[in-house]
N, C-alpha and C positions, 0 to 999 in steps of 0.2 A: 840295253843301249850301249853303243860302242864309245870309245874314247873321244872320237871326233864330235859325236852328239853331245856328250857331257861338256866338252870344251866350248862348243857353240852356245850352250845354255849358260855356262858360267861366265863366259866373256860377254855375251850379249846382255844377260841379266845384270852383270856387274856394271857395265857401261851405262845401262839404262838407270840403274839405281843411283850411281854416282852423279850422272847428269841431272836427273830429276831432283835429287836431294839438294844439289848445289843451286839449281835454278829456283827451287822453292825457297831455300834459305836466303838467297840474294834478293829475289823478288819481294818476299814479305819483309825482309830487313829494310830494304830501300822504301817500299811503298807504305809500310805501316810501322816500321821500327820494331818488328817482332824478332826476337832472338832465335838463332837456330835451335836452341834447346826447346823453346816453345813450339817451333814448327814440328819437331819430332814428337813432342808430347801430344800434339794434335793427332798424329798418326796413332799413337798409343791409346788415345781417347776412344777410338773405334772399338777397342777391346775392353777398356776399363771404365769408360765414361769420362766426361770432361773434368769434373772436380777431382776425381781420383788421379787422373793423368797429371794434372797441374800440381797436385799436392805431393806427388811422388818424386818431384825434383829430377835430378840427373838420372836416377834409375829408370824412370818412365821414359825419359828422352832416349836412353839407350835401348829400351824395349821398342820404342818407335822406330829407331834406326834398324833394329833387327827385323821388325815387321815390314818396314819399307823394302829392305833387301829381299825378304821372303816373297813379297808380292811381285817385285820385279823379276825374280827368278821364276816364279810361276807363270808370268806373262811370257817370258822368253821360252820357257818349256813348251807352252801351248803353241807358240809360233813355230819352233823347231820341229815339233812332232807333226804338226799339220803340213809344214813345208816338205817334210820327207815323203808325204803322200801326194802332195800337189806341187810338183817341180816348177810349175810356172811361177810360184811365189818367189823362187830363188832367182829367176831370170830377170825380174823387174822389182828388186827389193825397194828401190826408191826412185821416183817419188810415189809411184802408183800403189804398190803394196804396203809400203811403210806408212804412208799417209792414211790409207784405208784402215790398216790395223790399229793405228793410233786413235782414230775416230771410234772404232769398235771398243777399244779399251776404255776410252773416256766415257762412252755411253754405259758400258758395263759397270764402271766404278760409280757413276752418278745415279744409275737407276737400279742397280742390284746390290753392290757392296755397301755403299753408304746407307741406304735405307735399312739394311740388315744389321748395321753396326750400332754401337752405343754412343756414337759421336753426337 
């Protein structure tokens, strides 16, 4: 992969991770009074299980942040690699392609990733 590809992955994945992490923290904080630490412990619970993630305190919250970033970078990598082979994806990134890709990611998370996790 060339430097532009890496940059697209890092910038896209970084923006996605930051926006999604902030949205989740704000939403759950306002809606249910859940702390950002607990939000990211819930991400870590997919790897560790719920009880272990909560018992781990700040360390498991930081693991959750790292996993969250890793997942976002993986999603960005998939999009960039496919878009290199299907240039139409780059011509209409929003709302057509962006929205459709978001729906695909949501379905993949809920029907593949979450069922395979320990959450």
